N, C-alpha and C positions, 0 to 999 in steps of 0.2 A: 493682509493681502500678500505679500511676498509668500510668507509660510503656506497661504493658500495655492496661490501658482505653484511653488515647489513640490506640493503633495498633489496635482492634479499632475505634474509631468513624471513622478513616479509611478501612481497609476497606469499612464500610457503606454512606459517603459514592461511593467510586468504585463501588461495585456499581449504585449509582442513578445515576450519570454518562454508563452504559455506553450507557444509554437516548437520548442527547442531550439531559439535564436535565428529558426530557418530565413533565412532573407526575405522580403515581402514578395518578391518577382517568385521565387520556388513555391511559395506558401499557395500561389495562382496559381501555376502547370501542376502541382500536386492537386489541388482540388478538381479541376477541369479531367484530371487521368482518373481520376476517382471516378468524377461523374459518366466519364466517357464506359468506364466498366460496370456501372449500373444500367448504361442504356441511352448516356445523354455524349453527344458528339461537342457541345458547347454549350454556353450557357449566356446568362445576362440580357439586357433589354435590345441589344441587336444583333442577338444571335438568329440564326431561320429557323425557321417554325420544324421546317421538317427534319432539322438536325439533331431535335430533342425529343428521348424517348423513345428509340427504335425498338424496343422492348421496357414497359412501363411496370408489369410485375410477369412474375412464374410461379405458381405457388402448387403445393399438392395437400388436400384434402381428403381424409386425415395422412398426416404424417408418418403414423406411427398405424401397422396393421399385422395382422397373422397373417402367415400363409394361407390364403382360399381368399382371404378377402378384396373387394377391389379398392384403389383409390381413384381420387379424378386429379389428373392434372391439367391445371386453367392458365391462361395466358392474357394479357391485354397488348398489343404492339402498336407501334404511333407509325411514322412512315417509313415501312420499309420497303426492298427489291424484293427479297426472298429472306425465306423462315424454315426452320428442318427441325425437327423433333429427331434426336439421332437413335432414340432406341425404334422408331418403330420406321414401318414399311411405307409412310407417308404421314403425311402433317393437316391435322384440321383444323378449322378455322383457330379454333379459341379452347379449348380442350378436348380431353381424350382420357377415356377410362381406361384403366390396367391393373392389372392384377399379379405383381410381381414376386417370386418366389423366395427370392433371397433380397437382403438391405440392398437398394440398387439406387444409383443417384443418375439423372436424368438429365441431358444438357442439350436444349432450345439455343440455337445460333438461328440469327438473323445479322441481313447486310441492311446497312442502314440508308439514309437517301447519298449519302457521300460516298456506297460501294464498299463499306466499312464492315469487317466482322465484330457481331457485339452477341457476346456471350453469356446465357444467365445457365445456372444450374438449380436442382432442388435432390435432396435425398430420401428417397423412401425407404423407413426402416419397418422390416421383416421379421417379426418373431416367429421363431419353430412354431409349427402345428402339434399339438397333442401326440399326432401321429400319421401316418404316412395315409392318405385315401386308399390310394392303390399304387399294384405296382403292375406294369403290362411288358412284355416282352413280346417284339416281335422277329423272326428271322425272316429277311426281304426274299430268302431265294428258296422260300417255299411258293408254293401253288396252290389258286384256290378258283369257285368257282366267278365266270365272268358277269358281269351286270348286263342283261340283253338290252340295245336300242329298244328303243320307246318304252322304254320299263316305266318312265311316268306317264303320270295321265290325269284327267279330269273326267267325271261323271255327270253328265244334266241331264236334266227333266225333260222333256217336249215342251218347247215355250219357250221354259225358261231358257233354255240352250240360245236358241232366237234372238229373244232381250236382250242376252246379254251381248252377243256377236253385233248383231246389227243388222238388219238390210239394207244393201246398197240402193235403192230404190227411195230411204228414206235417210239414213245416215248409219255407219257403221260405228264402232265403239274401238277407238284409234288406244285407248285406254287398258283394253281387254287384252287386245293384239301384244302390248306392251307388255302384259304381266305373263302373258304368256313365250313374248321375248324372252324376259328373264331367265327363264325356267331352261330356255334351251339352251341358251349361250352358258350358262355354269354348264351342263349336261353335257354341249355338243349331240346332243340325239335328239330327234323328232318326237313331240307331245300326240300320244292318243287319248283322242277326246270321244268319248263312249256317250250316247244321247239316247237316255231309256231311263228306266226307274217304272215307278209305276206308273206311270205316266202312261207305258208304252201298251199295255192291254187294255187300253183307253183312246187311243190314238183314232182315227180314220183314215177316210183316204186323203193325202195329201194335196194342200192349196196351192198356188202358185209361189207362195209365200214361207213354206214349208222346208222346203231344201236351198234357195237363194243365198240365205245367210250363212249357212256351212260353206256352199260352193266359195262363194265368194271367199269365206276366212282361210277357204284353203288358196285359192293364189294367192293372197294376200302374203300368208306367211310361207308360203312355199317358194316364192320368188326369190327368199331372201339366202335361200339353201336349206338349211334342214328346217322342215317345218312341223306339219301336223297330218294324223291321219285319222279316219275315221272306225270306230265301232257302230254302225246303225240299228235301232233295235225295230223286230217287227212285233205285229200284234197277233199274239196266238191267245189270248185270254179270250179273243172272242168268241172262238170257234169258229171261225173262218177263213179258211184254207187263201180264197180267193184276195181276201183281201189284203191279207201279207206278202202273197205274191205280188197284187197290185203295188204296194207300196216297196218293194224291193225295186222295182221295175222303174219304177219312177224316180227311185235314188240312183241308181244306176246313171240313168238317159242324161240327170241332173248336175251328177256332181262330176267332178275334174275322174278322167282314168286312171285309176289306181289308187285313187283316193279313200275307201273302204277296201278297210282289212277283213270286216267280217261282219254277217248280219246277227244279232240276236235276237235270237228265237224266243218269243216272250218273255217275260219277268216274274223269277222265284215260282216256279211253279209248286211247289213246294209249300206255297199260300195260298194256288188256285181256289181251293176251297174256303179259305177263311178269307177271302176278296172277294167271294160269292161269282167268282168264274165257271165253276164246276160243284156240282151237287155235291155231298156229303159220302166218304165210300170213293171218290175218286182217288187213284195210287198210281203207282210209278209204271204198274206193267201199261194202264192206260195210257198214261202218259206216251211211251215208248211207241205206243200203236200210231199217237195221235203226232207224233214226230216226225214218223216215215211219209206221213197222208201231207203235213204240211212240207216238209222237206221238197218232196217229190215233183209239190206245184209251184213251190220256187224256183227249183232247177230246170223247171220245161219253161218256164219265163224267161229266164235268163239263164241262159246255156252259158256256161265258161265263165256266170260272173262269181262274184266272192263268195270264202266258205260262208257255211252258219258256224255258231260258236252259240256253246249250252254247255250244262243245263241252266244255267245260272241261278242256282238254288239260292235261299236267302239266310240260310245258314247251315250245320253239318248234321247228317243222320243223328240220330241220339239225343238229340238239345230241341231245344225250343231257342230259335230266333231271338227273342223278348221276349218278356213277362208274359204277355197277355196271351200269346201262343201258346199251343200243346206244346209237348214232346213228340217229335214224329221221325220214321226210319225211311222214310222218302227220299230215293237218293243215297244210297251206301255205296260204299264204292263198289263193291260188285254190280249194284244197281248201276253205276258211270262205265265199267267195260262192259256193259249190254249194250249200252246206247254206243259205246264208240265202235265198238263190232258192227252195229246192225248197221249204225250211220257213216262207218269209218272213209269214205271214200268225199264224204259231202261237210262231213265237221272240220272244221283248220281247229279251232281254240277250244280248252275245255274253259269253262268259268264256272266263278260261284260268288256269292256274298261273303262278306263281312263285318259284322262290329260285335263292338264290347259289352252284349247286354243292350236294356233298353234304358230308353229318359223315360222319367217322372210322367210323360205323357201316355206313355202305354207301358204303366205299372211297375214301371224299376224306382230305384232309388237313390241313385250313386249322389256321393257325399264329395265337396273338395275336396282333390287328394287321389281321385277314383284313378284318373289316365295315368298318375305316377305311380304304380301298383305293378309287380313286374310280370304278374298274371293279365295285364293290359295288353300286352304285346304277346306274351309264351302262349296265352292258352289257344288263339283262334291260329295261330305260328303250327303248334303241334296239331289240331287239328285237320291244318291243310296237309301234313303229310301223308294220310293214305291215299286220299286224291292224288297228290303228284306223283304215288309210285304207282297208280295206275297210267297216269298221263302217260308219264313218262315210257310206262310199257307202251301203251300205245301208238308213241311215236308222236304226241300231239302238246306242244307246248300248254303251260297251263296259268291262267290271268283270273286276278280277283278285279272284277270288271264295276265294281261297287264296294266302295270300303270308305269307313270312316270313323271316328271315336265311339259315338253312343247313338243306336237305332233310335227312328224317330225324331230325326230333326234334331237329336244334340240335348246336350241338357246346358241350361244358361248355367253361366257362372264355372263351366267345364272345359265342356267342348268349343267356348271362344275366350280361352283363358291362356297362361304361356304352359299349363302343363299340358293343354294339346301339340304346341311346337316340340314338346321334347319326345310326348307320345308318337308322334305323327312321324320324327325324324329315326327314332329308335326299332317302331314297327316298320318300315321300308328297309331297314338292313338287315331286319331280321325274315321278312320274307324273300329280299333279294338272295341272302347265304342259305335261305333254305330249297331255292331252285322256281320260285316262281318265275313268270318272265313278264310277269307288269300288274300297277296297280292303279286302278283309278279310282281317286278321290272324289265322292258324291260332292256337287258344291251347286251352290242355288245361290239369287240374289234373293230371293224369296224363298219362306214355305210356310206350309196352308195351317202349321202349328204355332209357330210362334213369329208370324209375320216373316221379317228381315232371317233370313239362314244363319243362325251363331254358329253353327257345324261347319260352315263352307269355307272358302278360302277367300273370298271377296265379296264385296257389294257396290252396288252400285243403284245414282240415281240415274233415269232414264226418260228420252223423252215419251211425251205424251202417245204420238203415232207409234211411233214401235210397242209400247205395251200392247194396244192395241191388235197390232197386226200380228204380234207373237201367239197368240189365243189362249196364252196362258190359262193354266184352271188356277192358279193362285192369284188371289184381289192384291192389288196392292197395299202396303201394312200402310196405318191410321197418318203416319208421320214421311211417307213418301213423298218427294218429291218431282216432280216433269219439268226437269230443265231443259234450255231447246235444244243444250247438245249433252254426250254423256259425259256424267260428272264420279268421280269416285267418290266411294262414300267412309268405304275403311279395307284394308288390309286385313286378312285376319289370321291368329296366331298360326292355324296350319300350313298356311303359307310362306310364313319362315321355317318350318321344319322342312319343307319341300325342298327350298333351296338351303339350306344346310345339304341334305342329302346331295342332292342334285353336284352340288360342286365335288364331292367325293364320289360321285358315279360318273361324273366326267370321262369320254373317249371307250366306255366300254369298260371299264375299270376291273381288275381283278381283286375278289378280295381274298385276302390273307387272314390264315389261323392265326390264331395268337394267342397268348397266355395271361391271363387277366385274375391278381388275387386281388379280393377288396371285403369287407364286411360291412360297406355301405352298397346303395341303393345302385352302382353304378354297372356302365356297360362303356364296353371298347368294341370299335370296328375299323379296319384297316381294309385301305386298299391300295392297289398301285396301279400308274399309268402303264399300259405298255408299251408304249413310244419314249416318253421319256426317264421312266424308273422313277417319277417322283412317286414317294411315299402319302398319302393322305390318314391322317389317323383321327378319329372320331371321339369325342368322349365324350359322355352322358353320364350326368350326374343326375338323377331324379331323385333321389336323398333329402329332403327340405333343413335337416338339422347335420349335415356333414360336409364336410371342406379340409379342403387341405391340399399337400403336394402330391401331385403323381407322377410316378420314374417309370420311367418309359427307356426300357434298353433294346436299341435295333444297331446290331453292326454295320459302319460302312457308311454313318450318318452321322456329320454335325455339327450341321447349320438348320436350325428350321423357321417357323413362323407362326404364330398362335394368334386365331383367330376367334375370338369370341361369342355365343348367343348368349343373352343376359336379359334379364328383365326385372322390374323391382321387386317379386316377388312371385309363384305360382302361380298365383292368382290373377295377375297383372292385366289385363287386355287392351294396355296401350306402354307405353315406353319401353315396348321390345324393340333389342338392336343386335343387327348380324356382323361384324366386324366395323362397327361403330356407326354402321347405317339404320336407319330406321322408313318405314313407310307410313308414320304418321305425319298428316302431313302435305302426304304426295298427290298431286294433282292429277299426273300423268303416266302413275304407275310405276318411275320410276323410284329408287331409294333418295331419300332425302342424306344430304352428308358425305362427308370425304369416305371413302373406305381404307384402314388401316392394319394392322397386323403388327404385333408384337413379335421383337426381333429377339431369337433364345439361341444358347450356341449349347453343346452336349460339355460333359463333364467326366471324363473318365470313361465315357463312352452310355454313358446314361444322360438323355432329358429331363429337367423337374419343370413340369409344370404346375401351377394351382389354378383348380377350381376351386369354384365358389359353387354353395349348393343349390340344386334346383337351375343349373346352368348347364352349358357345353359348351366343347372347346372343338377348334379342329388345328391339328398339327399337322404341319406341311413340310416332306423333309426331303429335300433335292442332294443329291451327292453334290 
């Protein structure tokens, strides 16, 4: 018995000695201090619940990447007063996706319930990419073209426009207004809304609710400052000048003063024969004569009214606007000059339409990745150049009053996928740099080809009374719902591209010439804010397989912020985020989530930004 008791005593001594002969009190203090570093201010059965677990965990997944890949930082918090992730401009609730260009240690700091700081760190190891994705150099002292006011805009069909905006007698659409406001706030400029399309040349005499939705939208949007202005289509296809004049007079009388920038006389006269508006053989000479007669009738009905806009052709002379249409020489640059000479006093804007070929609905065969190809933006931009020269010579702004990815209502799986986001952002930069005064992205909630307008910017479920009142030509899709008030069905990829462009184009920013060297399908666009001298660099990687660091050299700038436009893949139809925010799940047209940007510093005068495949980055630099 005695020997057993002695052995037990020695065992107890050995257990204490395992702590290096630390006295029991110090053991308790050391353990609590270690727990505090781990986010625990106290422990034990009597510890207050709010003092335990300020930061319960902080992880990176994966912890090792190659430059150009992303990792997700995630954390779980207990009872905290404040939290900050030091390398970001703002801290989301639980996670952030980052793409460091070099090995980086991220620090998450929280203030626990007792007001004490608690800090956790995680290191993301970054391996060098096999090669540099691109080298960009910018001379901030250079100058370039200014992005005009009201450059961004939408184009809606008659009926679809009223249905999305909402008649005040039934109930206006606050979600549509918020989606417009998002763009206005980022660009600091009014939006241009063109109401037209193929429905223009089938419209008849205006009814009481034809104009009220647009008039109310104007008052609502312009009450807060920068708002909207309109380009209104007039029916030329019917061949009745008096009808077009009546429409113009009604619109001027019922719209707020100054809200109509121009009347678009007719839609795509180069397709008048194809659409059975004119007999075979109709040519530009006949069109010139008709235009003169229509213009005189309209002018006599609204003396001193808005100017006209034209010729609004479907394509460019020498090519077919879509596969089932024949190649045409209707509306050459020389013929445009003749029109502007003849109607110089009444035409205020030169307009044209542009799509990248046709969808399978009209004889085309676009495949996924179609919009990532370089010529998906450069072909049309090059085609506009001779027309821009004529318009400039004649002192008229040139606008693409209808434009989108693929003609004939777009192509499912392409026009409604993330590749359309990258395409729209890049195309807007291309057109702005070419000297175009503005672009109206064609967007409806329904169309007659696919039901839901997959190539548009947003879709709504609308009240049935509003559908009936709008007199839209398009029947509701089979799964359309008619709620009591408007509901946002989806924000589509094109809208994200417009937002991305709006942030770079704000305050009539000046586009800067840059030098870009890359073997991949990468584009780079730079702007300067004329008031703040802030430089914004848009890096758009449309290459599905190339990624890595982009080295940006710009004298005089040392600190910047990186905002990412990413998606799970180029064919993704959801999961798109811009600066950590998404419209997936949005009910009111506001983005969901906390916006954040990654902080970045130049090293030896060069910024290094990691860019993933089929993604875009906005690098903002301030002196």
